C-alpha positions in Angstrom: -0.1 0.0 -0.1 1.4 3.4 -0.9 0.8 5.8 1.6 1.2 10.0 0.7 -1.0 11.2 3.6 -2.4 10.6 7.2 -4.1 7.1 6.6 -5.6 5.4 9.4 -5.0 1.4 9.3 -7.1 -1.3 10.8 -5.5 -4.6 11.6 -8.6 -6.9 10.9 -7.1 -10.0 13.1 -7.1 -8.1 16.1 -9.9 -7.2 15.8 -12.0 -10.3 15.4 -10.1 -11.6 18.5 -11.6 -8.6 20.7 -15.3 -9.6 18.6 -14.9 -13.0 19.2 -13.3 -12.6 22.9 -16.2 -10.0 24.5 -18.8 -12.4 22.3 -17.5 -15.9 24.2 -17.4 -13.1 27.7 -21.3 -12.4 27.8 -22.3 -16.0 26.2 -20.6 -17.6 29.2 -22.4 -15.1 31.3 -25.6 -15.1 30.1 -26.0 -11.9 28.8 -27.3 -10.7 25.2 -24.3 -9.0 23.5 -26.0 -5.6 21.5 -22.6 -3.6 21.0 -22.1 -0.6 20.3 -21.2 0.2 16.5 -20.4 4.3 17.1 -16.9 3.4 17.6 -16.3 1.6 13.7 -19.4 3.3 12.7 -18.7 0.9 9.2 -21.0 -1.6 7.4 -18.0 -3.7 6.6 -16.7 -4.2 10.8 -21.0 -4.6 11.5 -20.7 -7.8 9.0 -17.4 -9.3 10.9 -20.0 -9.0 13.7 -22.5 -10.6 11.9 -20.0 -13.5 10.4 -19.3 -14.5 14.9 -23.8 -14.8 15.4 -24.5 -11.0 16.4 -28.0 -10.1 15.6 -28.7 -7.0 18.1 -26.8 -3.2 17.8 -26.6 -0.5 19.4 -25.8 3.3 17.5 -26.1 6.2 18.8 -28.2 8.3 16.4 -31.0 8.1 14.3 -28.6 8.8 11.1 -26.1 6.0 12.3 -30.0 3.5 12.7 -30.6 4.8 9.1 -27.1 3.9 8.0 -26.8 -0.2 9.6 -30.9 -0.8 8.8 -30.1 -0.3 5.2 -27.6 -3.3 5.7 -29.4 -5.6 6.5 -29.3 -5.0 10.6 -33.1 -5.4 12.3 -32.7 -4.8 16.0 -31.1 -2.3 16.7 -30.9 0.4 20.1 -30.5 3.5 19.7 -28.6 4.9 23.2 -29.0 8.5 22.8 -31.6 10.3 24.2 -34.7 11.4 21.2 -34.4 13.9 19.5 -37.5 15.3 18.7 -37.2 17.3 15.2 -36.2 13.7 13.6 -39.7 12.3 15.0 -40.5 11.3 11.1 -37.1 9.6 10.4 -38.5 7.5 13.2 -41.6 6.6 12.2 -40.4 5.4 9.4 -37.3 3.4 10.8 -39.6 1.6 12.9 -41.9 0.8 9.8 -38.9 -1.7 8.9 -36.8 -2.9 12.4 -37.2 -3.7 15.6 -36.5 -0.1 17.2 -35.6 0.7 20.6 -35.3 4.6 21.8 -33.8 5.9 25.0 -35.9 8.3 27.2 -34.9 9.8 30.8 -37.9 11.8 31.3 -42.0 12.4 31.3 -41.4 15.1 28.9 -40.2 13.1 26.7 -42.4 9.9 26.9 -45.2 12.0 25.6 -44.1 13.6 23.2 -42.8 9.7 21.8 -46.5 8.3 22.4 -48.2 11.4 20.8 -45.9 11.6 17.9 -44.1 8.2 17.4 -46.9 5.7 15.4 -44.7 3.0 14.8 -43.9 0.4 17.4 -40.8 0.6 19.6 -39.4 -0.7 22.4 -38.5 2.2 25.1 -35.7 2.5 27.0 -35.5 4.4 30.4 -32.1 6.1 30.9 -30.7 5.6 34.8 -28.0 8.1 36.3 -25.9 5.6 38.6 -23.2 7.8 39.5 -21.7 9.3 35.6 -23.9 12.3 36.0 -24.4 12.9 32.3 -27.8 12.6 32.0 -30.2 10.0 32.9 -32.9 10.0 35.9 -31.1 9.4 39.3 -31.4 5.9 40.1 -32.5 6.6 43.4 -35.2 8.8 42.1 -37.9 5.5 42.6 -40.8 6.9 42.2 -40.7 8.7 39.2 -39.1 6.4 37.3 -42.0 3.9 38.5 -44.5 6.8 37.0 -42.7 7.1 34.1 -42.8 3.0 34.0 -46.2 3.1 34.7 -47.3 5.5 31.7 -45.3 3.4 29.3 -47.2 0.3 29.8 -49.7 2.4 29.1 -48.6 3.2 26.0 -50.9 2.3 22.5 -47.7 1.9 20.3 -44.7 1.2 22.5 -43.3 -1.0 25.2 -41.4 -0.5 27.8 -38.3 -2.7 27.4 -36.0 -2.0 30.5 -33.4 0.3 32.0 -30.3 1.2 30.1 -27.1 2.0 32.5 -23.6 3.9 30.8 -20.7 4.6 33.8 -18.4 7.1 31.5 -17.2 7.4 35.0 -15.0 4.6 34.4 -13.2 6.3 31.7 -11.8 8.6 34.7 -10.8 5.8 37.1 -7.1 6.0 38.1 -7.0 1.7 37.6 -8.8 -1.8 37.3 -9.3 -1.7 41.1 -11.9 1.7 40.3 -13.1 0.2 37.3 -14.7 -2.7 39.2 -15.6 -0.1 42.5 -17.4 2.0 40.0 -19.2 -0.6 38.0 -20.5 -2.4 41.6 -21.7 0.0 43.2 -23.3 1.5 40.0 -25.0 -2.3 39.4 -25.4 -2.5 43.6 -28.1 0.8 43.3 -29.3 -0.8 40.1 -30.8 -3.7 42.3 -32.1 -1.6 44.6 -34.4 0.0 42.4 -35.2 -4.4 40.7 -36.4 -4.6 44.0 -38.3 -2.0 44.6 -39.7 -2.1 40.8 -40.5 -6.1 42.0 -42.9 -5.2 45.0 -45.0 -3.8 41.6 -44.5 -7.2 39.5 -42.2 -4.9 37.3 -38.9 -6.6 35.9 -36.9 -4.5 33.7 -34.0 -5.4 31.8 -30.1 -4.1 33.0 -28.7 -2.9 29.9 -25.1 -1.7 30.7 -22.7 -0.7 28.4 -18.6 1.3 28.5 -15.7 -1.0 27.9 -13.7 -0.6 30.6 -16.5 -2.6 32.9 -17.0 -5.0 30.7 -13.5 -5.5 29.7 -12.7 -6.3 32.9 -15.4 -7.4 35.3 -15.8 -11.2 34.9 -19.4 -11.2 37.3 -22.0 -10.1 35.2 -24.3 -10.4 37.7 -27.9 -8.2 38.0 -26.9 -7.2 34.3 -29.1 -9.1 31.1 -27.3 -7.0 28.3 -23.9 -5.9 27.6 -23.6 -2.4 25.1 -19.8 -2.0 25.0 -18.4 -0.4 22.3 -14.5 0.8 21.9 -13.1 -2.4 22.4 -13.9 -3.7 19.0 -10.4 -1.5 18.8 -9.3 -0.2 21.8 -6.8 2.7 22.2 -4.1 4.3 24.3 -6.3 5.2 26.9 -8.1 2.0 27.3 -4.1 0.6 27.6 -4.2 3.0 30.3 -6.8 1.9 32.1 -5.8 -1.1 32.0 -8.5 -2.5 29.8 -6.6 -4.3 27.0 -3.2 -4.7 26.5 -0.8 -2.9 23.4 -1.4 -6.1 21.6 -5.2 -5.6 21.2 -5.2 -2.4 20.1 -6.1 -2.3 16.6 -6.5 0.5 14.9 -3.1 3.5 13.9 -3.0 6.2 12.4 -0.1 6.6 10.1 1.3 9.7 9.6 4.2 11.2 7.2 7.2 12.7 8.7 7.9 17.1 7.8 10.4 18.3 9.9 12.8 17.7 12.7 14.4 19.9 15.7 17.0 18.6 16.7 17.7 21.5 19.3 14.4 20.3 20.6 14.2 16.2 20.0 10.7 16.7 18.2 9.3 15.4 14.7 6.7 17.2 13.3 4.3 15.1 11.8 1.6 16.1 8.5 -1.3 14.4 11.0 -3.2 17.4 13.9 -6.7 17.3 15.8 -8.6 17.3 12.8 -7.1 13.2 12.5 -6.7 12.1 15.5 -9.3 14.9 17.8 -7.7 16.5 21.1 -9.0 13.3 23.8 -5.4 12.5 25.6 -4.6 11.6 28.8 -1.3 12.5 31.6 1.5 10.5 32.1 3.5 10.5 35.9 5.6 13.8 35.1 2.2 15.6 34.1 2.9 15.3 30.1 -0.2 15.7 28.0 -0.2 12.4 25.7 -2.1 12.3 22.5 -0.7 9.6 20.8 1.9 7.0 21.6 4.3 6.3 18.5 4.8 3.1 16.8 7.5 1.7 13.4 6.0 -0.9 11.0 6.5 -3.7 10.3 5.6 -6.8 7.5 3.3 -7.7 9.9 1.7 -4.2 11.0 3.2 -2.0 13.8 5.4 -2.9 17.3 5.3 -1.6 20.3 4.8 2.3 21.5 8.2 3.5 21.1 10.2 4.7 24.3 10.1 7.8 25.9 8.4 8.9 22.6 4.9 10.7 22.6 2.4 13.5 20.6 3.0 16.3 22.7 0.9 18.6 21.0 -1.6 18.9 18.1 -3.2 22.0 16.2 -5.5 21.7 13.1 -2.6 19.4 10.7 0.0 19.5 12.4 1.6 17.1 15.2 4.6 17.8 17.2 5.9 14.4 18.8 8.5 14.6 22.2 11.0 12.3 21.5 15.1 10.6 22.3 18.1 11.6 20.0 18.6 8.2 19.3 14.9 7.9 18.0 15.3 10.8 16.1 18.1 9.8 14.2 16.1 6.7 13.4 13.5 8.8 11.7 14.2 10.1 8.5 11.9 12.8 6.8 9.5 11.8 4.4 8.9 8.1 6.3 5.6 6.9 8.0 5.3 6.8 11.3 2.4 5.3 13.3 0.5 6.7 16.4 -2.0 4.6 18.3 -4.6 7.3 19.0 -5.5 8.0 22.7 -9.8 8.0 21.8 -9.9 5.6 18.5 -13.9 6.4 18.6 -13.2 10.1 17.8 -10.2 9.3 15.4 -12.2 7.4 13.3 -15.1 9.9 13.3 -13.0 12.6 12.1 -11.0 10.0 9.4 -14.3 8.9 8.1 -12.9 5.7 6.6 -10.1 3.5 7.0 -7.8 0.6 5.0 -6.7 -2.7 6.4 -3.3 -3.8 6.1 -4.1 -5.5 2.6 -5.0 -2.1 1.1 -8.4 -2.7 0.8 -10.5 0.7 1.5 -13.1 0.2 4.5 -16.0 3.1 4.5 -18.1 4.4 7.5 -21.4 6.0 7.0 -19.9 9.1 7.4 -18.5 8.3 3.8 -21.4 7.3 2.2 
């Protein structure tokens, strides 16, 4: 493959390993596997899931749901609060597939009941500690009132609760990830016990890659929705969710300049390619990506003491060592392991396999 500009590369074999590992884990635990497709956003990658036996998926927008429905997916949850302005599109979509919607208020449900005439499943978003969106998990009475309204709906069926423990992304170690997960599920179980008294038995759908990668006991869960695990990234490795060998995407970037006085490289690859997500190392450095060399099988482990230190629109500045600086020539391509693969895929809009096959996302269609 002849590279000319920043190109996102995917290692299909690593992806397949990640998919099968998570699916087998769900099967062992007896929970439904409904992976989130917002990370890869691609019909081609979606087929790898289908070939592994996946039948139900999660997406983050109506547009994404329409894209995957057009590629044969018949059971889709939109894990994002209903956007009132897209009622017509939701109605059309729900006529052709099994569609689950997400609400977090009585106001949203009233709108759905009045405007979405096609049959859908309804999940209630529960806030179990992340505090981004959702009804507080301990607000039992208002949750019950909302469920009772849904149970009397004309076109819709109550499915259960969606929980996203996004606060695991801010954890300092795997023990903290487990603590956040178990505290969340404990609160949800208290809610379930309250609802049991009213003969209401909701499904519990949970989906964050750190927890789903680390936790071995899915007790209290009916469905898992991880997404990032298909590619993983530097943030996940830093959290302990995966190893470097599990990261399945890399951004190939040309080196365009060197500064020996500062031990820095300049690459053609900036915020419009990688996003501006970063992690912080023990010395307080902001790391926007780690640097790897390519070899015949793909790419190697990250170079020591070498990282993307800053990004502007098209430029990336890499801090490295004098020894590594000598080994890297202007005009050569190096690989950047992204901090957040979901955003990198979204920024790049398409990627290529190591064999040179172009893989599109819904944004590139």
